[in-house]
C-alpha positions as CSV (number, residue, x, y, z in Angstrom):
1,M,0.0,0.0,0.0
2,H,1.2,3.5,-0.8
3,L,0.5,6.3,1.7
4,A,-0.1,9.8,0.5
5,R,1.1,12.9,2.3
6,G,-1.3,13.8,5.0
7,Q,-3.0,10.4,5.1
8,R,-4.0,8.9,8.4
9,V,-4.9,5.2,8.7
10,P,-5.1,2.6,11.5
11,L,-1.9,0.6,11.8
12,A,-3.9,-2.6,11.9
13,D,-5.3,-1.8,8.4
14,L,-1.7,-1.5,7.0
15,I,0.2,-4.4,8.5
16,G,-1.9,-6.0,11.2
17,S,0.9,-6.1,13.9
18,T,2.4,-3.9,16.6
19,T,5.8,-5.5,16.0
20,L,7.2,-3.9,12.8
21,R,10.1,-2.4,11.0
22,V,10.4,1.2,9.8
23,D,13.1,1.9,7.2
24,I,13.9,5.4,6.1
25,D,16.0,6.2,3.0
26,L,16.7,9.7,1.7
27,K,18.9,10.0,-1.4
28,G,20.9,13.1,-2.4
29,L,21.6,14.5,1.0
30,T,23.5,13.4,4.1
31,V,20.9,13.2,6.9
32,D,20.6,12.1,10.5
33,V,17.4,10.1,11.2
34,S,15.8,9.9,14.7
35,C,12.7,8.8,16.5
36,F,11.1,11.0,19.2
37,G,8.9,9.3,21.8
38,L,6.5,11.9,23.0
39,D,4.0,12.1,25.8
40,A,0.3,13.2,25.7
41,R,1.4,16.8,25.4
42,S,3.6,15.9,22.3
43,Q,6.7,16.7,24.4
44,L,9.9,14.7,24.9
45,S,9.4,14.4,28.7
46,D,11.9,11.6,29.0
47,D,15.2,12.1,27.0
48,R,15.7,8.3,27.0
49,Y,13.0,8.1,24.4
50,L,14.9,10.0,21.8
51,V,16.5,7.3,19.6
52,F,19.3,8.2,17.3
53,F,22.8,7.0,16.4
54,N,24.2,8.0,19.7
55,Q,21.4,6.5,21.8
56,P,20.3,3.4,19.7
57,A,17.4,2.1,21.9
58,T,14.8,3.0,24.4
59,P,15.1,1.5,27.9
60,C,12.1,-0.8,27.2
61,A,13.6,-1.8,23.8
62,G,10.3,-0.8,22.2
63,V,12.3,1.3,19.6
64,R,15.7,0.2,18.4
65,I,18.0,1.2,15.6
66,A,18.4,-1.8,13.3
67,R,21.0,-2.8,10.7
68,T,20.0,-1.9,7.2
69,A,21.5,-2.2,3.7
70,G,22.7,0.7,1.8
71,S,22.0,4.3,3.0
72,A,18.7,3.5,4.8
73,T,18.3,3.8,8.6
74,G,16.0,1.2,10.1
75,F,14.1,1.0,13.4
76,D,12.7,-2.1,14.9
77,L,9.5,-1.4,16.8
78,A,7.7,-3.4,19.5
79,L,4.9,-1.0,20.4
80,D,3.5,-3.2,23.1
81,R,6.7,-2.7,25.1
82,L,6.3,1.1,25.2
83,P,5.1,2.5,28.5
84,D,1.7,4.1,28.5
85,T,3.3,7.5,28.9
86,I,4.6,7.4,25.3
87,E,1.6,8.4,23.2
88,R,3.4,9.2,19.9
89,L,6.4,8.2,17.9
90,V,7.6,10.8,15.4
91,F,10.3,9.9,12.9
92,V,12.4,12.8,11.7
93,A,15.3,13.5,9.3
94,A,17.7,16.4,9.7
95,I,20.4,17.5,7.2
96,D,23.9,17.0,8.5
97,G,25.9,19.7,6.7
98,P,25.0,22.1,3.9
99,G,21.9,22.0,1.8
100,T,18.1,22.1,2.0
101,M,15.4,19.5,1.6
102,S,14.5,20.8,-1.9
103,E,17.8,19.1,-3.0
104,L,16.5,15.7,-2.0
105,I,16.5,13.3,-5.0
106,S,14.1,10.8,-3.6
107,G,13.0,9.5,-0.2
108,Q,10.7,6.9,1.3
109,V,9.5,5.5,4.5
110,V,8.7,1.8,4.5
111,L,6.6,0.1,7.3
112,A,6.8,-3.7,7.2
113,A,5.8,-6.7,9.2
114,G,6.1,-10.1,7.5
115,E,4.6,-9.9,4.0
116,H,2.7,-6.7,4.8
117,Q,4.2,-3.4,3.7
118,A,3.2,0.2,3.4
119,V,5.3,2.8,1.6
120,F,5.3,6.6,1.9
121,P,7.3,8.1,-1.0
122,F,8.4,11.8,-1.5
123,T,10.9,13.9,-3.3
124,G,12.6,17.3,-2.9
125,H,9.9,18.9,-5.1
126,D,7.6,18.5,-2.0
127,F,9.8,20.9,0.0
128,G,11.6,24.2,-0.1
129,Q,14.4,25.6,2.1
130,E,13.6,23.4,5.1
131,R,16.6,21.6,6.8
132,A,14.5,18.9,8.6
133,L,11.5,16.8,8.0
134,M,8.9,15.2,10.2
135,L,8.3,12.1,8.1
136,I,5.7,9.9,9.8
137,E,4.0,9.5,13.1
138,L,2.6,6.5,15.0
139,Y,0.2,7.5,17.7
140,R,-2.3,6.0,20.0
141,K,-6.1,6.5,19.4
142,A,-9.1,4.6,20.7
143,G,-7.0,1.8,22.2
144,G,-5.0,1.2,19.0
145,W,-2.2,2.7,17.0
146,R,-2.6,4.9,13.9
147,V,-0.1,6.0,11.2
148,A,0.1,9.6,9.9
149,A,2.2,10.3,6.7
150,T,3.2,13.7,7.9
151,G,5.8,14.8,5.4
152,A,6.1,18.2,6.9
153,G,9.2,20.4,6.5
154,F,10.8,22.1,9.5
155,S,13.0,25.2,9.1
156,G,15.6,24.4,11.8
157,G,17.9,21.4,12.0
158,M,18.1,18.7,14.7
159,D,18.7,21.1,17.5
160,A,15.6,23.0,16.6
161,L,13.6,19.8,16.5
162,V,14.8,18.8,20.0
163,R,13.7,22.2,21.3
164,H,10.4,22.0,19.4
165,F,9.6,18.8,21.2
166,G,10.6,20.2,24.6
167,G,14.0,18.5,24.9
168,E,17.1,20.1,26.3
169,L,20.4,20.3,24.5
170,A,23.4,19.1,26.5
171,A,26.1,21.7,27.0
172,T,29.1,19.7,25.8
173,P,32.4,21.0,24.6
174,P,33.0,20.8,20.9
175,P,34.9,17.8,19.6
176,P,38.4,18.2,18.2
177,P,38.4,19.6,14.7
178,A,39.5,16.2,13.1
179,R,36.5,14.4,14.8
180,L,34.2,17.2,13.9
181,S,34.9,16.7,10.2
182,L,34.9,12.9,10.3
183,E,31.6,12.4,8.4
184,K,32.5,15.2,6.0
185,R,35.8,13.4,5.2
186,L,33.9,10.2,4.6
187,E,31.2,11.9,2.5
188,K,33.9,13.2,0.1
189,D,36.2,10.1,-0.1
190,A,34.4,7.1,1.3
191,P,30.7,7.7,1.6
192,L,29.9,4.0,1.9
193,L,31.6,4.1,5.4
194,I,29.3,6.9,6.8
195,N,26.9,4.4,8.4
196,L,29.7,2.4,9.8
197,A,31.2,5.5,11.3
198,K,27.9,6.3,13.0
199,Q,27.6,2.7,14.4
200,A,31.2,2.9,15.6
201,T,30.4,6.1,17.4
202,I,27.5,4.4,19.2
203,S,29.8,1.6,20.5
204,L,32.5,4.0,21.5
205,T,30.1,6.1,23.4
206,K,28.7,3.0,25.2
207,Q,32.3,2.2,26.3
208,G,33.1,5.8,27.3
209,L,35.8,5.9,24.5
210,Q,34.5,8.8,22.5
211,A,37.3,11.2,23.5
212,T,40.1,8.5,23.6
213,Q,43.1,9.0,21.4
214,A,44.9,5.9,20.1
215,R,46.9,4.7,17.1
216,V,45.1,1.8,15.4
217,G,46.6,-1.1,13.5
218,V,45.4,-4.3,11.9
219,V,47.3,-7.5,11.4
220,L,45.9,-9.8,8.7
221,D,46.6,-13.5,8.4
222,A,47.6,-14.1,4.8
223,S,48.4,-17.8,5.1
224,R,47.1,-20.3,2.5
225,S,44.0,-21.2,4.5
226,M,42.7,-17.6,4.4
227,N,42.0,-17.8,0.7
228,R,38.3,-17.9,1.1
229,Q,38.2,-15.0,3.5
230,Y,39.9,-12.8,0.9
231,K,38.0,-14.1,-2.1
232,T,34.6,-13.5,-0.5
233,G,35.5,-10.0,0.6
234,R,35.4,-10.7,4.3
235,V,38.9,-9.3,4.9
236,Q,38.0,-6.1,3.0
237,D,34.8,-5.8,5.1
238,L,36.9,-6.1,8.2
239,L,39.2,-3.2,7.1
240,D,36.1,-1.2,6.2
241,H,34.9,-1.6,9.8
242,A,38.3,-0.9,11.3
243,L,39.0,2.4,9.5
244,P,36.2,4.3,11.3
245,L,37.9,3.3,14.6
246,A,41.2,4.8,13.3
247,L,39.3,7.9,12.2
248,H,37.7,8.3,15.6
249,F,40.8,7.5,17.7
250,D,43.6,9.1,15.6
251,D,43.7,12.6,14.2
252,D,45.8,11.5,11.2
253,G,43.0,9.0,10.3
254,A,45.4,6.3,9.1
255,L,45.0,2.6,9.8
256,D,48.4,0.8,10.1
257,V,48.3,-2.5,8.3
258,W,50.4,-5.6,8.3
259,A,50.0,-9.0,6.6
260,F,51.8,-12.2,7.4
261,D,52.2,-15.8,6.3
262,D,55.7,-17.2,7.1
263,T,57.0,-13.7,6.4
264,P,55.6,-10.4,7.9
265,K,54.8,-7.6,5.4
266,T,54.3,-4.0,6.3
267,L,51.5,-2.6,4.0
268,P,50.6,1.0,3.2
269,P,48.4,2.6,5.8
270,A,44.7,2.4,4.9
271,T,43.0,5.8,4.6
272,V,39.7,7.2,3.3
273,Q,41.5,7.8,0.0
274,N,42.6,4.1,-0.6
275,I,40.2,2.0,1.5
276,A,38.0,1.1,-1.4
277,G,39.3,-2.2,-2.7
278,Y,42.4,-2.0,-0.5
279,T,42.8,-5.8,-0.4
280,E,42.8,-5.9,-4.2
281,T,45.2,-3.0,-4.8
282,A,47.6,-2.4,-1.9
283,E,51.1,-3.6,-2.8
284,G,49.7,-5.7,-5.6
285,G,46.7,-7.0,-3.7
286,W,46.3,-9.9,-1.3
287,R,47.4,-12.5,-3.8
288,A,50.9,-10.9,-3.6
289,W,50.9,-11.1,0.2
290,Y,49.6,-14.5,0.7
291,G,50.4,-18.2,0.3
292,G,52.8,-19.5,3.0
293,A,52.3,-21.0,6.5
294,N,51.4,-18.8,9.5
295,D,54.2,-17.5,11.7
296,E,52.6,-15.1,14.2
297,P,55.6,-14.2,16.4
298,K,57.5,-12.6,13.5
299,V,54.8,-10.1,12.8
300,M,54.1,-9.6,16.5
301,R,57.7,-8.5,16.9
302,L,57.4,-6.2,13.9
303,V,54.3,-4.5,15.4
304,I,55.8,-4.2,18.9
305,D,58.9,-2.5,17.5
306,H,56.9,-0.2,15.3
307,Y,54.8,1.2,18.2
308,R,57.7,1.3,20.7
309,A,59.6,3.5,18.2
310,T,57.5,6.5,19.2
311,P,57.0,6.2,23.0
312,D,55.5,9.7,23.4
313,A,52.6,8.9,20.9
314,P,49.2,7.8,22.1
315,P,48.7,4.1,23.0
316,A,48.1,1.6,20.2
317,Y,45.0,-0.6,19.6
318,V,45.9,-3.6,17.4
319,L,43.3,-5.8,15.8
320,F,45.0,-9.2,15.0
321,V,43.0,-11.4,12.6
322,T,43.7,-15.1,12.1
323,D,41.9,-18.2,11.0
324,G,43.8,-20.3,13.5
325,G,46.3,-23.1,13.2
326,V,48.3,-21.4,15.9
327,H,51.2,-23.6,17.0
328,R,54.0,-21.3,18.2
329,N,52.3,-21.0,21.6
330,K,55.4,-20.6,23.7
331,E,56.8,-17.7,21.6
332,I,53.4,-16.0,21.4
333,T,53.0,-16.2,25.2
334,E,56.5,-14.8,25.8
335,L,55.8,-11.9,23.4
336,M,52.5,-11.0,25.0
337,I,54.2,-11.0,28.5
338,E,56.8,-8.7,27.2
339,A,54.3,-6.5,25.3
340,A,52.2,-6.0,28.5
341,R,54.9,-3.5,29.6
342,Y,54.2,-1.3,26.5
343,P,51.3,0.9,25.6
344,I,49.8,-1.6,23.2
345,F,46.4,-3.4,23.5
346,W,45.9,-6.6,21.3
347,Q,42.4,-7.6,20.2
348,F,42.7,-11.0,18.7
349,M,39.9,-12.1,16.4
350,G,39.5,-15.7,15.1
351,L,37.8,-15.7,11.7
352,G,36.4,-18.8,10.1
353,G,38.9,-21.2,11.5
354,R,39.9,-23.3,14.5
355,N,42.9,-24.3,16.7
356,Y,43.6,-20.8,18.1
357,G,46.1,-22.2,20.6
358,A,47.5,-19.7,23.1
359,L,45.1,-17.0,21.9
360,E,42.2,-18.8,23.5
361,R,44.0,-18.8,26.8
362,L,44.9,-15.1,27.0
363,D,42.4,-14.3,29.8
364,T,44.1,-16.8,32.1
365,M,47.7,-16.1,31.0
366,T,49.9,-15.3,34.0
367,G,53.1,-13.3,34.4
368,R,51.9,-10.1,32.7
369,L,52.0,-6.6,34.2
370,V,48.5,-6.0,33.0
371,D,45.9,-8.0,30.9
372,N,46.8,-6.6,27.5
373,C,44.7,-8.9,25.2
374,G,41.2,-9.8,24.2
375,F,40.0,-12.7,22.0
376,F,36.8,-13.8,20.3
377,A,36.1,-16.1,17.4
378,I,33.4,-16.2,14.8
379,D,32.7,-18.4,11.8
380,D,31.6,-15.6,9.4
381,L,32.0,-11.9,9.8
382,H,28.4,-11.5,8.6
383,D,27.2,-13.5,11.6
384,L,27.4,-10.3,13.6
385,T,25.6,-7.0,13.1
386,D,27.8,-3.9,12.9
387,E,26.8,-3.0,16.4
388,Q,27.7,-6.5,17.7
389,L,31.0,-6.4,16.0
390,Y,32.0,-3.0,17.3
391,D,30.9,-4.0,20.8
392,R,33.1,-7.1,20.7
393,L,36.0,-5.2,19.3
394,L,35.9,-2.6,22.0
395,A,34.7,-4.7,25.0
396,Q,38.1,-5.0,26.8
397,F,39.9,-1.9,25.6
398,P,38.5,0.4,28.4
399,Q,39.6,-2.0,31.1
400,W,43.1,-2.2,29.6
401,L,43.3,1.6,29.5
402,S,42.5,1.9,33.2
403,A,44.9,-0.8,34.2
404,A,47.7,0.6,32.0
405,R,47.2,4.1,33.5
406,A,47.3,2.6,37.0
407,Q,50.7,0.9,36.2
408,G,52.1,4.0,34.5
409,I,52.3,2.3,31.1
410,I,50.3,5.2,29.6
411,R,49.6,8.7,30.9
């Protein structure tokens, strides 16, 4: 069913369920999409019911940001979970950067549950100089929920919308200039990473890492058994996810990269300019790096020496990716005990393999000044949502930062 601008209809007539998905996709502009949970006065009386990339769910989980393909932003709704005080959900979009809604190429809101779907389409011709839109509303009436295809322009941006709905803006200091321009840099050189950058921000905020400075490196297993991970694009996907962390943590926005089989290889740093197709192009592409057996200690030594060479620089976060077959357990253990004295955190990730040896015993490894390692394994990178992956990648980093500061390893 297609909804027309201004149309109001019972939700039950559209999709027959109070558990549904709302996908919002606007093409031609960079926008932030949010959901305001309002009370009977149409006011945001509880800030926890404003759902956006920095606060991805309500306390009751009645509204949650969901993973989507492409440029869309999705919300999973379980309306029965919402408290009675929430009378209305208003979905809005605000321009992030220059432009007005008249420049919008196309847009749509899709409500779906199972095989039932309703679409509200619109274009920039429907608007003028507005910088925000109130797209659709779901509201309670006569014991049920109704849908209104609002499609109304709003002159101000997101700050003005928050004030319009009675919310208060937090008085926070501005971020450093490099972080302020993060999405602008991505918009110019790597627009496909914008949604990943937003999701990384959510996980960084949850862990209290949004102001942390760190160098970021990735070590890639390039042994023969990794062939499928490169061919299917999983390694490229992982680099795509890692670069936003480097952009958040490090003002130079460069991701240090190494590959290893029986010989370690220092690859060019990954940046917004070269991240597209990095595994196919850097130093001749992955087929030129790959093919031998895995020798982890050699590349570990290379990484340690690299980050120790600039002791006054911020600490290093190293993502070490392998498909297993780890057999040099004694050497790895000795290196991690040594590395615990240095400002380097190691996040080991098992990808599509088995026999991870010493890496699986990192949490119980004794003899270290601090616990400087984390480990998790998955069969397929796509088994995790972006949110789940970032949460796992960052889960133990804050504890290491605290322990390393307490021991004087970092300032």
